[in-house]
C-alpha positions as CSV (number, residue, x, y, z in Angstrom):
1,X,180.9,166.0,136.2
2,X,177.1,168.2,136.7
3,X,173.9,166.0,136.4
4,X,170.9,167.5,136.0
5,X,168.6,164.5,135.5
6,X,165.8,165.9,132.6
7,X,163.7,162.8,132.6
8,X,163.8,159.0,133.2
9,X,165.9,158.1,130.4
10,X,167.3,161.2,130.1
11,X,170.6,162.7,131.3
12,X,172.6,165.7,131.1
13,X,175.9,165.4,131.8
14,X,177.9,168.4,131.1
15,X,180.4,167.2,128.0
16,X,177.5,164.4,126.9
17,X,173.8,163.6,126.8
18,X,173.0,159.9,127.6
19,X,169.6,158.1,126.1
20,X,169.7,155.1,129.4
21,X,167.7,152.7,130.1
22,X,165.2,152.4,133.5
23,X,165.6,149.4,136.3
24,X,161.6,148.7,136.2
25,X,161.7,148.8,132.6
26,X,164.6,146.2,132.6
27,X,163.1,144.6,134.7
28,X,159.9,143.8,132.7
29,X,161.5,143.0,129.2
30,X,163.8,140.3,131.6
31,X,160.6,138.6,133.1
32,X,158.2,138.5,129.9
33,X,161.5,137.1,128.0
34,X,162.1,134.8,130.7
35,X,158.2,133.5,131.0
36,X,158.4,132.2,127.1
37,X,161.3,130.8,127.0
38,X,160.2,129.0,130.4
39,X,156.9,128.4,127.9
40,X,159.4,127.1,125.6
41,X,161.0,124.8,127.7
42,X,157.2,124.1,129.7
43,X,156.5,123.5,125.5
44,X,159.3,121.0,123.9
45,X,159.7,119.3,127.5
46,X,155.8,118.2,128.4
47,X,153.9,118.5,126.3
48,X,155.6,117.0,123.4
49,X,156.8,114.0,124.6
50,X,152.7,113.2,125.5
51,X,151.3,114.3,122.7
52,X,150.7,112.4,119.9
53,X,152.8,112.4,116.6
54,X,150.9,115.5,114.9
55,X,150.7,117.0,117.9
56,X,154.6,116.4,118.5
57,X,155.9,117.7,116.3
58,X,153.5,121.3,116.1
59,X,154.9,121.8,119.5
60,X,158.6,120.9,118.5
61,X,158.5,123.2,115.4
62,X,156.6,126.1,117.6
63,X,158.9,125.5,120.8
64,X,162.0,124.7,118.9
65,X,161.2,128.5,117.8
66,X,160.4,130.0,120.6
67,X,163.2,129.0,122.4
68,X,165.3,129.5,120.0
69,X,164.0,132.7,119.7
70,X,164.0,134.0,122.9
71,X,166.9,132.5,124.3
72,X,168.4,135.1,121.2
73,X,166.8,138.0,122.1
74,X,167.8,137.1,125.6
75,X,171.2,137.2,125.1
76,X,171.8,139.9,123.1
77,X,169.9,142.4,125.7
78,X,172.1,141.0,128.5
79,X,174.7,141.7,127.2
80,X,173.6,145.1,126.4
81,X,172.7,145.4,130.0
82,X,175.6,144.1,131.5
83,X,177.5,147.2,129.5
84,X,176.1,150.1,131.1
85,X,172.9,152.4,131.4
86,X,173.7,153.9,128.4
87,X,172.3,153.0,125.2
88,X,172.8,156.1,123.0
89,X,175.0,158.8,124.4
90,X,176.1,162.9,122.2
91,X,179.1,163.5,122.8
92,X,182.1,165.5,121.7
93,X,180.8,165.7,118.2
94,X,179.2,161.8,117.7
95,X,176.0,159.9,118.1
96,X,177.0,156.5,119.5
97,X,175.7,152.9,120.6
98,X,177.1,150.3,122.9
99,X,179.2,149.5,120.1
100,X,179.4,151.6,117.4
101,X,180.1,155.7,116.6
102,X,178.9,158.3,113.8
103,X,179.6,161.7,113.6
104,X,177.2,163.9,113.6
105,X,178.2,165.9,110.5
106,X,178.7,162.8,108.7
107,X,174.5,160.9,109.3
108,X,172.1,162.2,105.9
109,X,169.4,160.1,107.1
110,X,168.6,157.9,110.1
111,X,165.5,155.8,110.6
112,X,163.7,153.4,113.4
113,X,164.0,149.8,112.0
114,X,163.8,146.5,113.2
115,X,161.2,144.1,114.2
116,X,162.3,142.0,117.4
117,X,164.9,144.2,118.6
118,X,164.2,147.3,117.3
119,X,167.7,150.0,116.4
120,X,168.4,152.8,114.1
121,X,169.5,152.6,111.2
122,X,172.1,154.9,110.1
123,X,173.1,156.6,106.4
124,X,176.5,158.3,106.1
125,X,177.5,160.4,103.4
126,X,180.1,158.0,102.4
127,X,176.9,155.6,101.6
128,X,177.4,153.6,104.6
129,X,174.5,152.2,106.7
130,X,175.3,152.0,110.4
131,X,173.1,150.4,112.9
132,X,172.7,151.5,116.5
133,X,170.5,148.8,118.4
134,X,168.0,150.7,120.7
135,X,167.8,146.7,122.5
136,X,163.8,147.7,123.4
137,X,165.8,149.4,126.7
138,X,164.7,152.8,126.0
139,X,162.0,154.3,124.4
140,X,161.9,155.5,121.3
141,X,160.0,159.0,121.8
142,X,162.9,159.6,124.3
143,X,166.1,158.7,121.6
144,X,163.7,161.1,119.1
145,X,164.0,164.1,121.6
146,X,167.4,163.7,122.3
147,X,168.1,163.0,118.8
148,X,165.8,166.7,117.6
149,X,167.5,168.5,120.9
150,X,171.5,167.5,120.5
151,X,171.8,165.5,116.5
152,X,169.6,167.7,114.1
153,X,171.5,171.2,115.7
154,X,174.9,170.3,114.6
155,X,173.7,168.0,111.5
156,X,173.9,167.9,107.3
157,X,171.2,169.8,105.7
158,X,170.5,167.2,104.1
159,X,169.2,165.1,107.6
160,X,167.6,167.9,108.6
161,X,165.1,168.2,105.5
162,X,165.0,163.9,105.7
163,X,165.1,164.3,110.1
164,X,162.1,166.5,109.6
165,X,160.3,164.8,106.6
166,X,160.5,161.8,109.2
167,X,159.1,163.5,111.9
168,X,155.9,165.2,110.8
169,X,155.0,161.8,109.1
170,X,154.7,160.5,112.0
171,X,151.9,162.3,113.6
172,X,149.7,161.5,110.3
């Protein structure tokens, strides 16, 4: 297979196009997550035991929520990293995420959603919504570029109209 590297996050092969994460991006994400995880543990096991009742109560709430939230996010990201570098793939008429795929000619709308972990919410012709997570491993701009170049030309007129309207509003 011919491999032509266009940009850091986009790989174009003869039979597919992949949006991949970079090692540097993953390193930064895991380092920040690890620091926040350790900060939660520090609050729970160092600050709370040596504090008064009110301060300990607040520490347990902050440290507990931080611990649960950060550990859940780290597990999801680590699981995504261990399943390969490609976050999104366009191949054989399908737009694929890590776990799910949708036929390009069945997509009616697609938009970014999510607050902690970004994902693409894809609406299909049979009224289903499919979520394909980016795990915050790749920049939205690179994914949007792949969608513009490799998905929109083969999509339904409804999707083309929705996508173009959404992308033209981004600059405003």
